[in-house]
N, C-alpha and C positions, 0 to 999 in steps of 0.2 A: 622447283626441281624435284623429280620423283626420288623416292628413297627405297633402299633395299632392306628386306626383312630378314631377321634372324638374330637371336642373341648369341653371345659367346661366353668365354670362360670368366668365372670369378671364384675366388676362394670362399667356400661355404661348407666347412666340415664341422659337424656337431654330433655328439652322441645322442642327445635327446633334445628336441625343440618343442616347446609348448605352443599351442595355438595362440594367435593374436589377431587383432582387428585388421580388416582389409584396407583401412585408410592409411594415411601417412601424414607427416608433419610439414611436407613441402608445399602446401597449398596456400592460395590467397585467403585471408581471414574471413570468417563468417560469424553470424550472430544468431541468437535465439529467435529473432524476429523474422527469420527466413520462412518462406512459404514452401511447405512440403508438397503442395499440389502444383507447383509451377513446372511447366515444360521448358527445357533449355534448348535453344537452337544454336548450333555451332557450325561455323564456316571452315572449310578445309579445301586445299587443292590436292589432297592425297587420297583419291578415291580407291577403294579396293579394285583389284583386277578380276576377282572372283571369290567364291566362297567354298571352293574345294580345298580339302585339307591336304597338307603335306606336298604342296607344290612349290613353296618358297617364292621368292622374286618380288613380292610387293609388301610394303609395310602398312598399306592402307587397311587391310583386314585386321591386322594386329592392333593398329591405332584405335579402331572403332569397336572391336569385338572382344579382344583379350582382356580379362579381368572384369569386363562389363557384362558380357553375355556368356562367355565360355571361360572356364577356369582349368587350372592344372593342379597337380598335387601341391605345387608350390607356386608362389608369385614373386615378382620383383616389385616392390612398392614404389611410391613416388619419390622416396629418398634413396632408391637404388639398393635396398636391402632385401635379401631373400626372406620371405615369410611363409609359414605353413598356410595352406589354403584347403584344398580337399583332403589333404593329409593333416590330421590334427597334430601329429608328431611322428617322429621316426627314430629308429635305432640303427646304429652302425656297428658291425662286428669289429672285434679288436684288430683284425688284419685288414679292415677296410673293404672287404670284398663282398659283403652282404649288407644291403639296405632293406630294412623292414618298415614299411609305411603303414600307419594305422589311420583308417579313414574317419572323417567326421561322421557322427551319427545323424540319421534322419535327413540325409541329403536327397533331394528329388530332382530329376530332370524336369524341364518345363512342361512336358506332357503328363507329369504326375508319377511316372515310374521311378522306382528306387535306383539310386546309384549303387552299383556293386563293384567289388574288386575286379570282376571279369571285364567290366567296361574300361577300367584303367589298363588292364592287361592288353585289351584290344587296341586302345588308343596309342599306347607306347609302342606296341608291336608294329603298328602300321607306320609310325614315324620312322622306324629303323628298317623297314622292309626293303628288299632289293629294288622295288619299283618306286620307292619314295623319292621325291625331289626336294624334300625338306632340307633347308640349310642346317638344321639341327642334326641331321642324320649322321654325319661323320663324328660329331661331338659325342653322340650317344652310342657309338659303335662299341664302346667299352662294355655295354650290357650283353651278357652271354645268355641269360635266361630270365624270363618274367613269369612268375607264378602267383596264384591266388590261393593261399592256404585256407582261407575262408572268405566269406562275403565282405568282411571289413578289413582285410589285410592283404597287402601286395608286397611280394618279395622280389627284389632285383639282385641277381647274382652278377658280379662283374669279373672281367678277365684280368683286371688290374685295379689298383686304387684309383679313385677319381674324386679329388677334393671339390671339383666344380659340379658334380652331378646335381645337387639340389638347384643350382642356378640353371643348368641346362633344362631340367624338367619343367621350369616355369613357362617355357614356350610350347609345351606339349598340351594342347587343349584336350580335355577328356570329354568324349562323346559316348553315346550308347553303342554297345557292341554291334559292329556291322555297319555303322554309319560312316560314309566317306565325305559327306558335305556338312557344312555348318547350317543347320536349319532351325526353325522356330521350336522344334520339339526337343532337341538334344543338348541344350545348354543347361548349366547349373547356377549361373551367376545372378547378381542382384537385378539384372534386367532380362527381359525376354526380347528376342528378335521379332520385329513386326513386319518390316518390308524393306526391300532395297530396290529403288527405281534407278537403274543404271544411268549415269550421267546427270542425276538430279539430287537424290537424297537417300539416306539410310536411317530408319527409325527404330528405336528400342524403347520399351516401356518398363516401368518398375515391376519387378517380380515380388508381389506381396506375400508369396510363400517362401521367400528366400531363407535358407538355413542360417545365414549369418546376419550381420548388421544391415538393415534395409537401406536402400538409396534415399538420399535426402531430397530428391526431386521426383516428379511423377514420370518423367521420361525425357529422352534426348533425341533430337533429330540432327543428324549431320548433313549439311547441305554442301554439295561439291561444286567447285568452280574451276574453270580452265584459266580464267583471267583474274589476276589479283586486283585489278581496278574494280571489276564487278563485285568481287568478294568484299572489298572495303566499302563500296557504295551501299551494299546490302546492310553492313553494320551501321553505317551513318544514318540510313533511313529507318532503322529499327527492325529490319527483317531478320537480323542475327543478334545474338547475345554475346558471342565470343568468336574471335578468330584464333585458331590454334597456333598458327605460326605466320608471322609476316616475312615475306621474301625479300623486302627491300626497305631501306630507311626512308625512301621517298614517300612511302605509304603512311609514314608516321606523322608527317607534317599536319595533316588534316585532323589529327586527334590530340596533338600536343596543346596544352593550355586549355583544353575543353573539359570542364568538370563532369560532363556526362559520360566520360570514358576513363578507363584505367589502363595504363601501359605498364607491363611488367617485362623485365629483362632478367632471364635466368640462365642457368648452365645448360649447355647442349653437348651431346656426344655425336652430333652429325658432322661427319667428315665429307667434304666435297672432293671427289677423286677423279682424276683422269687416269683410267685404268688401261693398261696394255694387255694384249693377249700374249702372255709370256711364252706360250707353247709354240708360237710360230715366228719365223724370221720377219723382220730383223730384231724383234723384241726379245728373242731368246739370247741376244748378245747384251750383256750387262752394260757395255760401253754405249750402246745405242740408247738404252733406257736412261742412263745417266746424262747423256748428251741432251736428250729431249727434255729432261727435267730441268737441267741448267739453262735451257733456252727460254724458260717461262718466267716472266716477272710476276711472281705470285702476289707481291704487295700491290701491284697495279690491278690485278684481277680482284683482290679483296676490296680494294678501294672503290673500284667500279661497281661492284655489287653491293657492298655494305657501308661504304663511306665512313670508316672509322670504327665500325662494329666488327666483331669476329676476331680471329687470330690465324696467322699463317702457321702452318704445320709442316713437318718434314717426314712424318711417318703415320702409321695407323692409330697410334696411341694418343688419346687426348690427355690433358693435364690432370683429369680426375682419376686416372688409373694409377695404381701404385708403381707400375713399371714404366712410367713416363720418363723419357729423357728428351729434352728439347733438341730436335734435329733440323730445325727450320733452316739453318745455315750450312748444313752438310752439302747440299746441292743448291747453293744460293745462285741467284740470277747472274749468269756469266756467259754471254753469247760467244765469246772467243773460245772459252773452254769447251763449249758445246761443239763448235766447229772442229776443234782439235780432236775431240773424242770420236766424232763421226769419221774423221780422216783416219784415225787409228783403226777403226772398225772396217775401213774400206768401203764406206757407204757414201754415195754421192747422188745428187738429183733424186732424193727420196720423196716419194709421194705416198701418203697414208690417209686413211679415212677415220673420222670420228662419228660414231653413232650416238645419238642422244635423244631423250624424250623432248619433243618440241615445246617451246615456251621459255619464259624467263625463270631463273637467271641463266639457264643453259645456253640460250642464244648468245647472250653477252659473253659468257665464258668462252664458248666455242670461237667466236670472232676474235677475241683477244689471243687465244692460243694460235689461231691461224696467222695473225699478224706477227707474233713473236717468232713462230717457226719459220715464216718466210724470211726473216732477217738472218737465219742461219742456213738458208738454202733448202728448207724442207717445205713441201707443199702439203697442206692439210685440207682435205675435202670434207665439207660439212654434210652430214646425212641425218636430218631430223626425222624421227619416227614416232609412233604412238606407243603407249604402255604395253599393249599386248604384243606388238612386234618386238619391243625390247626384251620382254620376258622370253619369247620363243627364240629369237635370233642370238641374243647374247647370253642370257642366263642358262638356257636349256641347250641350244645347239653349239654354243661357243664359236659362232660364225661371225667373227668381227676382227678388226685390227686394234682399234682403241674405242673407248666409250667414256662418257661422262655419267657419273652416278653419285648420289649421296647415300652414305651408310650411316644409319641412325643408331646402330646398336652399341651398347657399352661392352668394352672388353672383347672386341671382335678381332683382335690381332691374330688370334689362333686360326682364323680362316686361311692365313698364309701358309699353314702347315698342311693344307688339303690341296694337292695338285689337281684334283678334279673340280675344284671351284672354278667359277667362270673365267677368272684371270689366269689360271694355269701356272702359277708360280710353283717351282719344284726345287726345293733346297732341302737335302737330306738332313743337314744339321738343324735347320729350323724345325723340321718335322720331329726330330728326336728331342729337341729342347722343349717343345710344346708338350709332347707325351710325358717327358720327365717332370715338367712343371705340374701337370695335372695330378701326378701321383707323388708329389714332393711331401716330405715329412713335416716341413715347417713353411710358414708364410714367407720367411726370409729366403728360403731356397727357391720357392716358386717365383718370388719377385726377381731374384737374380737371373733365373733362367729366361723369364719373359722379357726382362730388360735386354738380354742378349738377342732375343728374337726381334725386338723393337729396333735395336741398333743395326742389326744385319739387314733387315728388309729395307731400312732407310738408306743404308750405304749402297745397297745393290739396286735401289730405285725399282723395287718390285712393282710399284705403281707410282704415279705422280700425285701425291696428296697436295691439294691446293690450299684449303683453309678449313677452319672449324667454324661452323655457323654459330651465331648468337641465337638465343632462344627468346624471341620477342612475341608476346601475345598482347592483344588489345581486346578489352571487354567493356561492356556497358557498366557504369559505376555501381549499379545495384547487383551485379553478378560477382559472387565470391566463392571461395572454396576450390577453385581449379588449381592444379599443380603449376607452379611457376617454372620449375626446372623440367627438363626432358632427359631423364637418365635411363629410360627404357623405351621400347618401341610402342607400348600401349599408352593410351590417354585415358586415365581413370576418371570417370565422370560422376561417381556416386556421391561425392562430397560437394558438388556444385549446387549452389542455391541462389535464389533471387530474393534479395532483402526486401522486407516490407510486403 
């Protein structure tokens, strides 16, 4: 299943942060015997839809390029922590309205030119520009001005406090002033972009002139597959070193008990969602949304896809977030209650469509939804489409009734405070709580406010959250150093090594 890009809020307010390493502690172990000259080949079903900046919609470009080739002032590491990156540290004024970022010295773009504060100003300005489609745009609208007092300093003036600003900035890739695409010249990361052959592979190579800790391998090729059987066959035959994410437990059988492979199961923030277009009838009626949600047997859906792995959820917030409240039973499977709510809303003989990116597990989920809805008198029309069509039709044009999509991002419940987001949920209380949470004086206050958001969107069935994916990776036994958990949308590869 394809996943949607964009990170969301996390509390990260500090008066002064010192620079730290770009790695993290959440990876599979490695040893000194690893080869620094090895190239690593990684298999994925999540190919980028393009390399244009500030368009949103696809996590494929973030998974392959963010932190690896392109960097921000900050990053979110493999443990989910905000760490200084192109900014070596920053200061925050007493009123919280001015952030002053001090850039790392001697940072160069991959074409050899120097990184300057003006490049940062350009990059952030384009992310929040009126024409930007970045999912980060609304989160960063708190920025009222961006200036460069000198070549090594960037100042952000805010219209209000924002405890989450350092986290938000982690998804803003810094490129050369004037660049609108991610190219082989304008990255600053531990790898250089080499090539992307659409439908086949994307290759990056180690940047030997990197300003920070160098990558532990010579380069990485991401190979892209539409079919998970072909993906795993490539791992079995030695054409791949690692599969980023398994889509089904059925694929694990061939690797279990085989000493040539390592299977890891980690934490995921990927929520599989049946999203409604809340701005149009009948989904603007909370009773209809609640009815459709109660009509779905989520345990059956999860079992069909993951056979004992994963977790049924009832809202956008996973257990790893501080404001998690278990709401899986708020709209538990209850076909009779679904029928009653539809009757109360005056809805009968309802026919709706679901758009989804073709392939498993979306096909399986869509068919199960269709069966469950038929039992309460609702006809669901299945409309499989490709990635590009999904991005244009649903994410950009909002021309849909319902859609299936996986959201990979941590702490993205704040998207329900943006009525212009593709699902169009518009609740003024939620919008105020999210704004108040971002400028809260304490973590306890922030947590209380976002807990209210979590509970409210769950009760109102703003979307139909189905389940939380497990994070299962399979690697050849000699491959170590890869992150086991997936708590951010990027897949950091600089610590991956081939033993011996």
